[in-house]
C-alpha positions as CSV (number, residue, x, y, z in Angstrom):
1,X,8.0,-24.3,-9.2
2,X,9.0,-24.5,-5.5
3,X,6.8,-24.0,-2.5
4,X,4.9,-20.7,-2.4
5,X,4.5,-19.0,1.0
6,X,1.3,-17.1,1.3
7,X,-1.2,-16.1,-1.3
8,X,0.9,-13.4,-3.0
9,X,4.4,-13.8,-4.4
10,X,6.4,-10.8,-5.7
11,X,9.2,-11.7,-8.0
12,X,11.4,-8.7,-7.5
13,X,11.2,-5.1,-6.3
14,X,12.6,-3.8,-9.6
15,X,10.2,-5.4,-12.0
16,X,7.1,-4.9,-9.7
17,X,5.0,-7.8,-11.0
18,X,2.7,-9.8,-8.8
19,X,2.2,-13.5,-9.4
20,X,-1.2,-14.8,-8.4
21,X,-1.5,-18.5,-9.4
22,X,-0.2,-18.7,-13.0
23,X,-1.1,-15.0,-13.9
24,X,1.2,-12.0,-13.7
25,X,-0.2,-8.6,-12.9
26,X,1.5,-5.2,-13.5
27,X,1.6,-2.5,-10.9
28,X,-0.6,0.6,-11.3
29,X,-0.5,3.8,-9.2
30,X,-3.7,5.8,-8.9
31,X,-5.0,8.6,-6.8
32,X,-8.6,7.9,-5.7
33,X,-11.3,8.1,-3.1
34,X,-13.1,5.1,-1.6
35,X,-16.8,5.3,-2.4
36,X,-18.1,2.0,-1.0
37,X,-16.9,-1.0,0.9
38,X,-18.2,-4.5,1.1
39,X,-17.0,-7.4,3.3
40,X,-15.5,-10.4,1.6
41,X,-15.0,-13.3,3.9
42,X,-13.5,-13.0,7.3
43,X,-10.5,-10.7,6.7
44,X,-11.0,-9.1,3.3
45,X,-13.0,-6.3,1.8
46,X,-14.0,-5.1,-1.7
47,X,-13.8,-1.4,-2.2
48,X,-15.3,0.8,-5.0
49,X,-12.8,3.5,-5.7
50,X,-13.1,6.5,-8.0
51,X,-9.7,7.2,-9.4
52,X,-8.2,10.0,-11.5
53,X,-6.4,7.7,-13.8
54,X,-8.6,4.6,-14.1
55,X,-12.1,5.9,-13.3
56,X,-14.4,3.8,-11.1
57,X,-12.9,0.5,-10.2
58,X,-13.4,-2.3,-7.7
59,X,-10.4,-3.5,-5.7
60,X,-9.8,-6.2,-3.1
61,X,-7.9,-5.5,0.1
62,X,-6.6,-8.8,1.4
63,X,-6.4,-9.0,5.2
64,X,-7.6,-5.4,5.8
65,X,-9.6,-6.4,8.8
66,X,-6.7,-7.9,10.7
67,X,-5.2,-6.0,13.6
68,X,-1.8,-5.5,12.2
69,X,-2.7,-4.9,8.6
70,X,-0.7,-2.5,6.5
71,X,-4.0,-1.6,4.7
72,X,-5.7,-0.5,8.0
73,X,-6.1,3.1,6.8
74,X,-8.5,2.0,4.1
75,X,-11.9,3.1,4.9
76,X,-15.0,4.9,3.6
77,X,-14.2,8.3,2.0
78,X,-10.4,7.9,2.3
79,X,-8.6,9.8,-0.4
80,X,-5.1,8.5,-1.1
81,X,-2.5,7.2,-3.5
82,X,-3.2,3.5,-4.2
83,X,-0.7,1.0,-5.5
84,X,-2.8,-1.6,-7.3
85,X,-2.3,-4.8,-9.2
86,X,-4.8,-5.5,-12.0
87,X,-6.5,-8.8,-12.0
88,X,-8.9,-10.4,-14.4
89,X,-12.1,-8.7,-13.0
90,X,-10.9,-6.8,-9.9
91,X,-7.8,-4.9,-8.8
92,X,-5.8,-5.9,-5.8
93,X,-4.7,-3.2,-3.3
94,X,-1.0,-3.6,-2.5
95,X,-0.6,-0.4,-0.4
96,X,-2.2,3.0,0.2
97,X,-0.8,6.3,1.2
98,X,-3.6,8.4,2.8
99,X,-3.8,12.1,1.6
100,X,-7.1,12.9,3.4
101,X,-9.4,10.8,5.4
102,X,-12.4,13.1,5.8
103,X,-12.7,11.6,9.3
104,X,-14.7,14.6,10.7
105,X,-17.6,13.7,8.3
106,X,-18.5,10.8,10.7
107,X,-18.9,13.3,13.7
108,X,-22.1,14.8,12.3
109,X,-25.0,12.5,11.2
110,X,-26.4,14.9,8.7
111,X,-23.0,15.5,7.0
112,X,-22.3,11.8,7.0
113,X,-25.7,11.1,5.3
114,X,-24.9,13.8,2.7
115,X,-21.5,12.3,2.1
116,X,-23.0,8.9,1.6
117,X,-25.6,10.4,-0.8
118,X,-22.9,12.1,-2.9
119,X,-20.8,9.0,-2.8
120,X,-23.7,6.9,-4.2
121,X,-24.4,9.6,-6.7
122,X,-20.8,9.5,-8.0
123,X,-21.0,5.7,-8.2
124,X,-24.1,5.9,-10.4
125,X,-22.9,8.8,-12.6
126,X,-19.4,7.5,-13.2
127,X,-18.5,4.8,-15.8
128,X,-16.5,1.8,-14.9
129,X,-12.8,2.1,-15.9
130,X,-13.4,5.4,-17.6
131,X,-11.3,8.3,-16.1
132,X,-13.3,11.3,-15.0
133,X,-11.1,13.9,-13.3
134,X,-13.8,16.5,-13.1
135,X,-16.1,14.2,-11.1
136,X,-13.3,13.3,-8.7
137,X,-12.5,17.0,-8.1
138,X,-16.1,17.8,-7.6
139,X,-16.5,15.0,-5.1
140,X,-13.4,16.0,-3.2
141,X,-14.4,19.6,-3.0
142,X,-17.9,18.6,-1.8
143,X,-16.4,16.4,1.0
144,X,-14.0,19.2,2.0
145,X,-16.8,21.7,2.3
146,X,-19.0,19.2,4.2
147,X,-16.1,18.5,6.6
148,X,-15.5,22.2,7.2
149,X,-19.2,22.8,7.6
150,X,-19.2,25.5,4.9
151,X,-22.3,24.4,3.2
152,X,-25.4,26.3,4.5
């Protein structure tokens, strides 16, 4: 094998396989919401994502904390379409198309605390890698109502 530039190497656009070391990973598309984030090193993060297709997963976003990162929209409570590559233990986020950010939740401390509580509750109730569309819909509707301040 020749020299590799960078950590990731994509063979071709048409076959959409990621080569990481000696392992090949297939591309997966999933709609999901970020429930939790944890720093990993200087530039990376591990996200816990509740998806419609894969259930609760953990995914690494490489270089997300860099200034010009393509994954900059990734943040807490972001609902979007994720393009992932499946690794041995974790998924790797290739790109994300935001659908809703629920940014107004951070404006009110009480609503943000409630959103964090519901997020933690969803983490504890959901099973890893077991799809639960009902829980995802419930969580999205709850965040929407919190953001619009329609909960008494």
